[in-house]
FILOMAR-146101 format. One record per atom (N, C-alpha, C, CB): residue number from 1; atom name; x, y, z. Coordinates in steps of 0.2 Angstrom, whole numbers, plus 2048, in hexadecimal, padded with zeros to 3 digits. Glycine has a CB too. Example, Ala and Ser with C-alpha at 12.3 -4.5 7.8 and 13.67 -1.06 7.14 Angstrom:
<rs>
<seq 1	atom N	east 842	north 7E4	up 827>
<seq 1	atom CA	east 83E	north 7EA	up 827>
<seq 1	atom C	east 842	north 7F0	up 827>
<seq 1	atom CB	east 839	north 7EA	up 82D>
<seq 2	atom N	east 840	north 7F5	up 823>
<seq 2	atom CA	east 844	north 7FB	up 824>
<seq 2	atom C	east 840	north 800	up 827>
<seq 2	atom CB	east 846	north 7FD	up 81D>
</rs>
This chain:
<rs>
<seq 1	atom N	east 82C	north 807	up 7DB>
<seq 1	atom CA	east 826	north 808	up 7DF>
<seq 1	atom C	east 822	north 802	up 7E1>
<seq 1	atom CB	east 822	north 80D	up 7DB>
<seq 2	atom N	east 822	north 7FD	up 7DC>
<seq 2	atom CA	east 81E	north 7F7	up 7DD>
<seq 2	atom C	east 823	north 7F1	up 7DD>
<seq 2	atom CB	east 819	north 7F6	up 7D7>
<seq 3	atom N	east 823	north 7ED	up 7E2>
<seq 3	atom CA	east 827	north 7E7	up 7E2>
<seq 3	atom C	east 823	north 7E1	up 7DE>
<seq 3	atom CB	east 828	north 7E4	up 7EA>
<seq 4	atom N	east 825	north 7E1	up 7D8>
<seq 4	atom CA	east 821	north 7DC	up 7D4>
<seq 4	atom C	east 822	north 7D5	up 7D5>
<seq 4	atom CB	east 823	north 7DD	up 7CC>
<seq 5	atom N	east 828	north 7D3	up 7D8>
<seq 5	atom CA	east 82A	north 7CD	up 7DA>
<seq 5	atom C	east 825	north 7CA	up 7E0>
<seq 5	atom CB	east 831	north 7CC	up 7DC>
<seq 6	atom N	east 824	north 7CF	up 7E4>
<seq 6	atom CA	east 81F	north 7CE	up 7EA>
<seq 6	atom C	east 818	north 7CC	up 7E7>
<seq 6	atom CB	east 81F	north 7D4	up 7EF>
<seq 7	atom N	east 816	north 7D0	up 7E2>
<seq 7	atom CA	east 80F	north 7D0	up 7E0>
<seq 7	atom C	east 80F	north 7C9	up 7DC>
<seq 7	atom CB	east 80E	north 7D5	up 7DB>
<seq 8	atom N	east 814	north 7C7	up 7D8>
<seq 8	atom CA	east 814	north 7C1	up 7D4>
<seq 8	atom C	east 814	north 7BB	up 7D9>
<seq 8	atom CB	east 81A	north 7C0	up 7D0>
<seq 9	atom N	east 818	north 7BB	up 7DE>
<seq 9	atom CA	east 818	north 7B6	up 7E3>
<seq 9	atom C	east 811	north 7B5	up 7E7>
<seq 9	atom CB	east 81E	north 7B7	up 7E8>
<seq 10	atom N	east 80E	north 7BB	up 7E9>
<seq 10	atom CA	east 808	north 7BA	up 7EC>
<seq 10	atom C	east 803	north 7B7	up 7E8>
<seq 10	atom CB	east 805	north 7C1	up 7EE>
<seq 11	atom N	east 803	north 7B9	up 7E1>
<seq 11	atom CA	east 7FE	north 7B6	up 7DC>
<seq 11	atom C	east 7FF	north 7AF	up 7DC>
<seq 11	atom CB	east 7FF	north 7BA	up 7D6>
<seq 12	atom N	east 805	north 7AD	up 7DC>
<seq 12	atom CA	east 806	north 7A5	up 7DB>
<seq 12	atom C	east 804	north 7A2	up 7E1>
<seq 12	atom CB	east 80E	north 7A4	up 7DA>
<seq 13	atom N	east 806	north 7A5	up 7E7>
<seq 13	atom CA	east 804	north 7A2	up 7ED>
<seq 13	atom C	east 7FC	north 7A1	up 7EF>
<seq 13	atom CB	east 807	north 7A6	up 7F3>
<seq 14	atom N	east 7F8	north 7A6	up 7ED>
<seq 14	atom CA	east 7F1	north 7A5	up 7EE>
<seq 14	atom C	east 7ED	north 7A4	up 7E8>
<seq 14	atom CB	east 7EF	north 7AC	up 7F1>
<seq 15	atom N	east 7F0	north 7A4	up 7E2>
<seq 15	atom CA	east 7EC	north 7A3	up 7DC>
<seq 15	atom C	east 7E9	north 7A9	up 7D9>
<seq 15	atom CB	east 7E6	north 79E	up 7DE>
<seq 16	atom N	east 7E8	north 7A9	up 7D2>
<seq 16	atom CA	east 7E6	north 7AF	up 7CF>
<seq 16	atom C	east 7DF	north 7B1	up 7D1>
<seq 16	atom CB	east 7E6	north 7AD	up 7C7>
<seq 17	atom N	east 7DB	north 7AD	up 7D2>
<seq 17	atom CA	east 7D4	north 7B0	up 7D4>
<seq 17	atom C	east 7D4	north 7B3	up 7DB>
<seq 17	atom CB	east 7CF	north 7AA	up 7D4>
<seq 18	atom N	east 7D7	north 7B0	up 7E0>
<seq 18	atom CA	east 7D8	north 7B2	up 7E6>
<seq 18	atom C	east 7DC	north 7B9	up 7E6>
<seq 18	atom CB	east 7DB	north 7AD	up 7EB>
<seq 19	atom N	east 7E1	north 7B9	up 7E2>
<seq 19	atom CA	east 7E5	north 7BF	up 7E2>
<seq 19	atom C	east 7E1	north 7C5	up 7E0>
<seq 19	atom CB	east 7EB	north 7BE	up 7DC>
<seq 20	atom N	east 7DC	north 7C4	up 7DB>
<seq 20	atom CA	east 7D8	north 7CA	up 7D9>
<seq 20	atom C	east 7D4	north 7CC	up 7DF>
<seq 20	atom CB	east 7D4	north 7C8	up 7D3>
<seq 21	atom N	east 7D1	north 7C8	up 7E3>
<seq 21	atom CA	east 7CE	north 7CA	up 7E9>
<seq 21	atom C	east 7D2	north 7CD	up 7EE>
<seq 21	atom CB	east 7CA	north 7C3	up 7EC>
<seq 22	atom N	east 7D8	north 7CA	up 7EF>
<seq 22	atom CA	east 7DD	north 7CE	up 7F4>
<seq 22	atom C	east 7DE	north 7D5	up 7F2>
<seq 22	atom CB	east 7E3	north 7C9	up 7F5>
<seq 23	atom N	east 7E0	north 7D5	up 7EB>
<seq 23	atom CA	east 7E2	north 7DC	up 7E8>
<seq 23	atom C	east 7DC	north 7E1	up 7EA>
<seq 23	atom CB	east 7E3	north 7DB	up 7E1>
<seq 24	atom N	east 7D6	north 7DF	up 7E8>
<seq 24	atom CA	east 7D0	north 7E3	up 7E9>
<seq 24	atom C	east 7CF	north 7E5	up 7F0>
<seq 24	atom CB	east 7CA	north 7E0	up 7E6>
<seq 25	atom N	east 7D0	north 7E0	up 7F5>
<seq 25	atom CA	east 7CF	north 7E2	up 7FC>
<seq 25	atom C	east 7D5	north 7E6	up 7FE>
<seq 25	atom CB	east 7CF	north 7DB	up 800>
<seq 26	atom N	east 7DB	north 7E5	up 7FC>
<seq 26	atom CA	east 7E0	north 7E9	up 7FE>
<seq 26	atom C	east 7DF	north 7F0	up 7FC>
<seq 26	atom CB	east 7E7	north 7E7	up 7FB>
<seq 27	atom N	east 7DD	north 7F2	up 7F6>
<seq 27	atom CA	east 7DC	north 7F8	up 7F3>
<seq 27	atom C	east 7D7	north 7FC	up 7F7>
<seq 27	atom CB	east 7DB	north 7F8	up 7EC>
<seq 28	atom N	east 7D2	north 7F8	up 7F9>
<seq 28	atom CA	east 7CC	north 7FB	up 7FD>
<seq 28	atom C	east 7CE	north 7FD	up 804>
<seq 28	atom CB	east 7C6	north 7F6	up 7FD>
<seq 29	atom N	east 7D2	north 7F8	up 807>
<seq 29	atom CA	east 7D4	north 7F9	up 80E>
<seq 29	atom C	east 7D9	north 7FF	up 80F>
<seq 29	atom CB	east 7D7	north 7F3	up 811>
<seq 30	atom N	east 7DE	north 7FF	up 80A>
<seq 30	atom CA	east 7E3	north 804	up 80A>
<seq 30	atom C	east 7DF	north 80B	up 809>
<seq 30	atom CB	east 7E8	north 803	up 805>
<seq 31	atom N	east 7DB	north 80B	up 804>
<seq 31	atom CA	east 7D8	north 812	up 803>
<seq 31	atom C	east 7D4	north 814	up 809>
<seq 31	atom CB	east 7D3	north 811	up 7FC>
<seq 32	atom N	east 7D0	north 80F	up 80C>
<seq 32	atom CA	east 7CD	north 811	up 812>
<seq 32	atom C	east 7D1	north 814	up 817>
<seq 32	atom CB	east 7C9	north 80B	up 814>
<seq 33	atom N	east 7D7	north 810	up 818>
<seq 33	atom CA	east 7DC	north 812	up 81D>
<seq 33	atom C	east 7DF	north 819	up 81C>
<seq 33	atom CB	east 7E1	north 80D	up 81E>
<seq 34	atom N	east 7E0	north 81A	up 816>
<seq 34	atom CA	east 7E3	north 821	up 814>
<seq 34	atom C	east 7DE	north 826	up 814>
<seq 34	atom CB	east 7E6	north 820	up 80D>
<seq 35	atom N	east 7D8	north 825	up 813>
<seq 35	atom CA	east 7D2	north 82A	up 814>
<seq 35	atom C	east 7D2	north 82C	up 81B>
<seq 35	atom CB	east 7CC	north 827	up 811>
<seq 36	atom N	east 7D4	north 828	up 820>
<seq 36	atom CA	east 7D3	north 82A	up 827>
<seq 36	atom C	east 7DA	north 82D	up 829>
<seq 36	atom CB	east 7D2	north 824	up 82B>
<seq 37	atom N	east 7DF	north 82D	up 825>
<seq 37	atom CA	east 7E6	north 830	up 827>
<seq 37	atom C	east 7E5	north 837	up 827>
<seq 37	atom CB	east 7EB	north 82D	up 823>
<seq 38	atom N	east 7E7	north 83A	up 82C>
<seq 38	atom CA	east 7E7	north 842	up 82D>
<seq 38	atom C	east 7ED	north 844	up 830>
<seq 38	atom CB	east 7E1	north 844	up 830>
<seq 39	atom N	east 7F0	north 849	up 82E>
<seq 39	atom CA	east 7F6	north 84C	up 831>
<seq 39	atom C	east 7F5	north 84F	up 839>
<seq 39	atom CB	east 7F9	north 852	up 82D>
<seq 40	atom N	east 7EE	north 850	up 83A>
<seq 40	atom CA	east 7EC	north 853	up 840>
<seq 40	atom C	east 7EA	north 84E	up 845>
<seq 40	atom CB	east 7E7	north 858	up 83F>
<seq 41	atom N	east 7EA	north 847	up 843>
<seq 41	atom CA	east 7E7	north 842	up 848>
<seq 41	atom C	east 7EC	north 841	up 84D>
<seq 41	atom CB	east 7E5	north 83C	up 844>
<seq 42	atom N	east 7EA	north 83E	up 853>
<seq 42	atom CA	east 7EE	north 83C	up 858>
<seq 42	atom C	east 7F4	north 838	up 856>
<seq 42	atom CB	east 7EB	north 839	up 85E>
<seq 43	atom N	east 7FA	north 839	up 859>
<seq 43	atom CA	east 800	north 836	up 856>
<seq 43	atom C	east 7FF	north 82E	up 857>
<seq 43	atom CB	east 806	north 838	up 85A>
<seq 44	atom N	east 7FD	north 82C	up 85C>
<seq 44	atom CA	east 7FC	north 824	up 85D>
<seq 44	atom C	east 7F7	north 821	up 857>
<seq 44	atom CB	east 7FA	north 822	up 864>
<seq 45	atom N	east 7F2	north 825	up 856>
<seq 45	atom CA	east 7ED	north 823	up 851>
<seq 45	atom C	east 7F0	north 823	up 84A>
<seq 45	atom CB	east 7E7	north 827	up 852>
<seq 46	atom N	east 7F4	north 828	up 849>
<seq 46	atom CA	east 7F7	north 829	up 842>
<seq 46	atom C	east 7FC	north 824	up 841>
<seq 46	atom CB	east 7FB	north 830	up 842>
<seq 47	atom N	east 800	north 822	up 846>
<seq 47	atom CA	east 805	north 81D	up 846>
<seq 47	atom C	east 802	north 816	up 845>
<seq 47	atom CB	east 80A	north 81C	up 84C>
<seq 48	atom N	east 7FC	north 815	up 848>
<seq 48	atom CA	east 7F9	north 80F	up 847>
<seq 48	atom C	east 7F6	north 80E	up 840>
<seq 48	atom CB	east 7F3	north 80E	up 84C>
<seq 49	atom N	east 7F3	north 813	up 83D>
<seq 49	atom CA	east 7F1	north 813	up 836>
<seq 49	atom C	east 7F7	north 812	up 831>
<seq 49	atom CB	east 7ED	north 81A	up 835>
<seq 50	atom N	east 7FC	north 816	up 833>
<seq 50	atom CA	east 802	north 815	up 82E>
<seq 50	atom C	east 805	north 80E	up 82E>
<seq 50	atom CB	east 808	north 81A	up 830>
<seq 51	atom N	east 805	north 80B	up 834>
<seq 51	atom CA	east 807	north 804	up 835>
<seq 51	atom C	east 803	north 7FF	up 831>
<seq 51	atom CB	east 807	north 802	up 83C>
<seq 52	atom N	east 7FC	north 800	up 831>
<seq 52	atom CA	east 7F8	north 7FC	up 82E>
<seq 52	atom C	east 7F9	north 7FD	up 826>
<seq 52	atom CB	east 7F0	north 7FE	up 82F>
<seq 53	atom N	east 7F9	north 803	up 824>
<seq 53	atom CA	east 7FA	north 804	up 81D>
<seq 53	atom C	east 801	north 801	up 81A>
<seq 53	atom CB	east 7FA	north 80C	up 81B>
<seq 54	atom N	east 806	north 802	up 81E>
<seq 54	atom CA	east 80D	north 800	up 81D>
<seq 54	atom C	east 80D	north 7F8	up 81C>
<seq 54	atom CB	east 812	north 802	up 822>
<seq 55	atom N	east 80A	north 7F5	up 821>
<seq 55	atom CA	east 809	north 7ED	up 821>
<seq 55	atom C	east 805	north 7EB	up 81B>
<seq 55	atom CB	east 806	north 7EB	up 827>
<seq 56	atom N	east 800	north 7EE	up 819>
<seq 56	atom CA	east 7FC	north 7EC	up 813>
<seq 56	atom C	east 800	north 7ED	up 80D>
<seq 56	atom CB	east 7F5	north 7F0	up 813>
<seq 57	atom N	east 803	north 7F3	up 80D>
<seq 57	atom CA	east 807	north 7F5	up 807>
<seq 57	atom C	east 80D	north 7EF	up 806>
<seq 57	atom CB	east 80A	north 7FC	up 807>
<seq 58	atom N	east 810	north 7ED	up 80B>
<seq 58	atom CA	east 816	north 7E8	up 80A>
<seq 58	atom C	east 813	north 7E2	up 808>
<seq 58	atom CB	east 819	north 7E7	up 811>
<seq 59	atom N	east 80D	north 7E0	up 80A>
<seq 59	atom CA	east 80A	north 7D9	up 808>
<seq 59	atom C	east 808	north 7D9	up 801>
<seq 59	atom CB	east 804	north 7D8	up 80C>
<seq 60	atom N	east 807	north 7DF	up 7FE>
<seq 60	atom CA	east 805	north 7DF	up 7F7>
<seq 60	atom C	east 80A	north 7E2	up 7F2>
<seq 60	atom CB	east 7FE	north 7E2	up 7F6>
<seq 61	atom N	east 810	north 7E3	up 7F5>
<seq 61	atom CA	east 815	north 7E6	up 7F1>
<seq 61	atom C	east 815	north 7ED	up 7EF>
<seq 61	atom CB	east 815	north 7E2	up 7EA>
<seq 62	atom N	east 812	north 7F1	up 7F3>
<seq 62	atom CA	east 812	north 7F8	up 7F2>
<seq 62	atom C	east 818	north 7FB	up 7F6>
<seq 62	atom CB	east 80B	north 7FC	up 7F4>
<seq 63	atom N	east 81E	north 7FA	up 7F4>
<seq 63	atom CA	east 824	north 7FB	up 7F7>
<seq 63	atom C	east 825	north 802	up 7F9>
<seq 63	atom CB	east 82A	north 7F8	up 7F3>
<seq 64	atom N	east 824	north 807	up 7F5>
<seq 64	atom CA	east 825	north 80E	up 7F6>
<seq 64	atom C	east 820	north 810	up 7FB>
<seq 64	atom CB	east 824	north 812	up 7EF>
<seq 65	atom N	east 81A	north 80E	up 7FB>
<seq 65	atom CA	east 815	north 810	up 800>
<seq 65	atom C	east 817	north 80D	up 807>
<seq 65	atom CB	east 80E	north 80E	up 7FE>
<seq 66	atom N	east 819	north 807	up 807>
<seq 66	atom CA	east 81B	north 804	up 80E>
<seq 66	atom C	east 821	north 808	up 811>
<seq 66	atom CB	east 81D	north 7FD	up 80D>
<seq 67	atom N	east 826	north 80A	up 80D>
<seq 67	atom CA	east 82C	north 80D	up 80F>
<seq 67	atom C	east 82A	north 814	up 812>
<seq 67	atom CB	east 831	north 80E	up 80A>
<seq 68	atom N	east 826	north 818	up 80E>
<seq 68	atom CA	east 823	north 81E	up 810>
<seq 68	atom C	east 81F	north 81E	up 816>
<seq 68	atom CB	east 81F	north 822	up 80A>
<seq 69	atom N	east 81B	north 819	up 817>
<seq 69	atom CA	east 817	north 819	up 81D>
<seq 69	atom C	east 81B	north 817	up 823>
<seq 69	atom CB	east 811	north 813	up 81C>
<seq 70	atom N	east 820	north 813	up 822>
<seq 70	atom CA	east 824	north 811	up 827>
<seq 70	atom C	east 828	north 817	up 82A>
<seq 70	atom CB	east 829	north 80B	up 825>
<seq 71	atom N	east 82B	north 81B	up 825>
<seq 71	atom CA	east 82E	north 821	up 827>
<seq 71	atom C	east 82A	north 826	up 82B>
<seq 71	atom CB	east 831	north 824	up 820>
<seq 72	atom N	east 824	north 826	up 828>
<seq 72	atom CA	east 81F	north 82B	up 82C>
<seq 72	atom C	east 81E	north 828	up 833>
<seq 72	atom CB	east 819	north 82C	up 828>
<seq 73	atom N	east 81D	north 822	up 833>
<seq 73	atom CA	east 81C	north 81F	up 83A>
<seq 73	atom C	east 821	north 820	up 83F>
<seq 73	atom CB	east 81A	north 817	up 839>
<seq 74	atom N	east 827	north 81F	up 83C>
<seq 74	atom CA	east 82D	north 821	up 841>
<seq 74	atom C	east 82E	north 828	up 842>
<seq 74	atom CB	east 833	north 81D	up 83E>
<seq 75	atom N	east 82D	north 82C	up 83D>
<seq 75	atom CA	east 82F	north 833	up 83E>
<seq 75	atom C	east 829	north 838	up 83F>
<seq 75	atom CB	east 832	north 835	up 837>
<seq 76	atom N	east 824	north 835	up 842>
<seq 76	atom CA	east 81E	north 83A	up 844>
<seq 76	atom C	east 81B	north 83D	up 83E>
<seq 76	atom CB	east 821	north 83F	up 848>
<seq 77	atom N	east 81B	north 843	up 83D>
<seq 77	atom CA	east 817	north 847	up 838>
<seq 77	atom C	east 81B	north 84A	up 833>
<seq 77	atom CB	east 813	north 84C	up 83B>
<seq 78	atom N	east 821	north 847	up 832>
<seq 78	atom CA	east 826	north 84A	up 82D>
<seq 78	atom C	east 824	north 848	up 826>
<seq 78	atom CB	east 82D	north 847	up 82E>
<seq 79	atom N	east 81F	north 843	up 825>
<seq 79	atom CA	east 81C	north 841	up 81F>
<seq 79	atom C	east 815	north 843	up 81F>
<seq 79	atom CB	east 81E	north 83A	up 81D>
<seq 80	atom N	east 812	north 847	up 81B>
<seq 80	atom CA	east 80B	north 849	up 81B>
<seq 80	atom C	east 807	north 843	up 818>
<seq 80	atom CB	east 80A	north 84F	up 817>
<seq 81	atom N	east 800	north 844	up 81A>
<seq 81	atom CA	east 7FB	north 83F	up 818>
<seq 81	atom C	east 7FB	north 840	up 810>
<seq 81	atom CB	east 7F5	north 840	up 81B>
<seq 82	atom N	east 7FB	north 846	up 80E>
<seq 82	atom CA	east 7FB	north 847	up 807>
<seq 82	atom C	east 800	north 844	up 803>
<seq 82	atom CB	east 7FB	north 84F	up 805>
<seq 83	atom N	east 806	north 844	up 806>
<seq 83	atom CA	east 80C	north 840	up 802>
<seq 83	atom C	east 80B	north 839	up 802>
<seq 83	atom CB	east 813	north 841	up 806>
<seq 84	atom N	east 808	north 836	up 807>
<seq 84	atom CA	east 807	north 82F	up 808>
<seq 84	atom C	east 801	north 82D	up 803>
<seq 84	atom CB	east 805	north 82D	up 80F>
<seq 85	atom N	east 7FC	north 831	up 803>
<seq 85	atom CA	east 7F6	north 830	up 7FE>
<seq 85	atom C	east 7F9	north 830	up 7F7>
<seq 85	atom CB	east 7F1	north 834	up 7FF>
<seq 86	atom N	east 7FD	north 835	up 7F5>
<seq 86	atom CA	east 800	north 836	up 7EE>
<seq 86	atom C	east 804	north 830	up 7ED>
<seq 86	atom CB	east 804	north 83C	up 7EE>
<seq 87	atom N	east 808	north 82D	up 7F1>
<seq 87	atom CA	east 80C	north 827	up 7F0>
<seq 87	atom C	east 808	north 821	up 7EF>
<seq 87	atom CB	east 811	north 826	up 7F6>
<seq 88	atom N	east 802	north 821	up 7F2>
<seq 88	atom CA	east 7FD	north 81B	up 7F1>
<seq 88	atom C	east 7FA	north 81C	up 7EA>
<seq 88	atom CB	east 7F8	north 81B	up 7F7>
<seq 89	atom N	east 7F9	north 822	up 7E8>
<seq 89	atom CA	east 7F5	north 823	up 7E2>
<seq 89	atom C	east 7FA	north 821	up 7DC>
<seq 89	atom CB	east 7F3	north 82A	up 7E1>
<seq 90	atom N	east 801	north 822	up 7DD>
<seq 90	atom CA	east 806	north 821	up 7D8>
<seq 90	atom C	east 807	north 819	up 7D8>
<seq 90	atom CB	east 80C	north 824	up 7DA>
<seq 91	atom N	east 807	north 816	up 7DE>
<seq 91	atom CA	east 808	north 80F	up 7DE>
<seq 91	atom C	east 802	north 80B	up 7DB>
<seq 91	atom CB	east 809	north 80C	up 7E5>
<seq 92	atom N	east 7FC	north 80D	up 7DC>
<seq 92	atom CA	east 7F6	north 80B	up 7DA>
<seq 92	atom C	east 7F6	north 80B	up 7D2>
<seq 92	atom CB	east 7F0	north 80E	up 7DD>
<seq 93	atom N	east 7F7	north 811	up 7D0>
<seq 93	atom CA	east 7F7	north 812	up 7C8>
<seq 93	atom C	east 7FC	north 80E	up 7C5>
<seq 93	atom CB	east 7F9	north 81A	up 7C7>
<seq 94	atom N	east 802	north 80D	up 7C8>
<seq 94	atom CA	east 807	north 809	up 7C5>
<seq 94	atom C	east 805	north 801	up 7C5>
<seq 94	atom CB	east 80E	north 809	up 7C9>
<seq 95	atom N	east 802	north 7FF	up 7CA>
<seq 95	atom CA	east 800	north 7F8	up 7CB>
<seq 95	atom C	east 7FA	north 7F7	up 7C6>
<seq 95	atom CB	east 7FD	north 7F7	up 7D2>
<seq 96	atom N	east 7F5	north 7FB	up 7C5>
<seq 96	atom CA	east 7F0	north 7FA	up 7C1>
<seq 96	atom C	east 7F2	north 7FB	up 7B9>
<seq 96	atom CB	east 7EA	north 7FF	up 7C2>
<seq 97	atom N	east 7F7	north 7FF	up 7B8>
<seq 97	atom CA	east 7F9	north 800	up 7B1>
<seq 97	atom C	east 7FE	north 7FA	up 7AF>
<seq 97	atom CB	east 7FD	north 806	up 7B0>
<seq 98	atom N	east 801	north 7F7	up 7B4>
<seq 98	atom CA	east 806	north 7F1	up 7B2>
<seq 98	atom C	east 804	north 7EA	up 7B4>
<seq 98	atom CB	east 80C	north 7F4	up 7B4>
<seq 99	atom N	east 7FF	north 7E9	up 7B8>
<seq 99	atom CA	east 7FE	north 7E3	up 7BB>
<seq 99	atom C	east 7FE	north 7DD	up 7B6>
<seq 99	atom CB	east 7F7	north 7E3	up 7BF>
<seq 100	atom N	east 7FB	north 7DE	up 7B0>
<seq 100	atom CA	east 7FA	north 7D8	up 7AC>
<seq 100	atom C	east 801	north 7D6	up 7A9>
<seq 100	atom CB	east 7F6	north 7DA	up 7A6>
<seq 101	atom N	east 805	north 7DA	up 7A6>
<seq 101	atom CA	east 80C	north 7D8	up 7A4>
<seq 101	atom C	east 810	north 7D6	up 7AA>
<seq 101	atom CB	east 80F	north 7DE	up 7A0>
<seq 102	atom N	east 810	north 7D9	up 7AF>
<seq 102	atom CA	east 815	north 7D8	up 7B5>
<seq 102	atom C	east 813	north 7D1	up 7B8>
<seq 102	atom CB	east 814	north 7DD	up 7BA>
<seq 103	atom N	east 80D	north 7CF	up 7B9>
<seq 103	atom CA	east 80C	north 7C9	up 7BD>
<seq 103	atom C	east 80D	north 7C3	up 7B8>
<seq 103	atom CB	east 805	north 7C9	up 7BF>
<seq 104	atom N	east 80D	north 7C4	up 7B2>
<seq 104	atom CA	east 80F	north 7BE	up 7AD>
<seq 104	atom C	east 816	north 7BE	up 7AB>
<seq 104	atom CB	east 80A	north 7BF	up 7A7>
<seq 105	atom N	east 81A	north 7C3	up 7AE>
<seq 105	atom CA	east 821	north 7C3	up 7AC>
<seq 105	atom C	east 825	north 7BD	up 7AF>
<seq 105	atom CB	east 824	north 7CA	up 7AE>
</rs>
């Protein structure tokens, strides 16, 4: 679900303090983007929102979320907003539960 190598590399690249800020900003932006995601929104707008969330997810190592968003972006409404939000919640929970040990591995 989480690409820990990506997270460790990002933390090394930008430093521990900046990483915490980036992580907070990422979680905030994705949660905002997902709050606006709706199965009934216009297809172009939905694809734009999915593309944004997928890109953000890739940047911070939320691999499962990125794959799901990319699939939804390509396949229209075959993946529901609820599924995407549930995947985000799982990724977020895994990240927060394991971030300490994983980034020092």
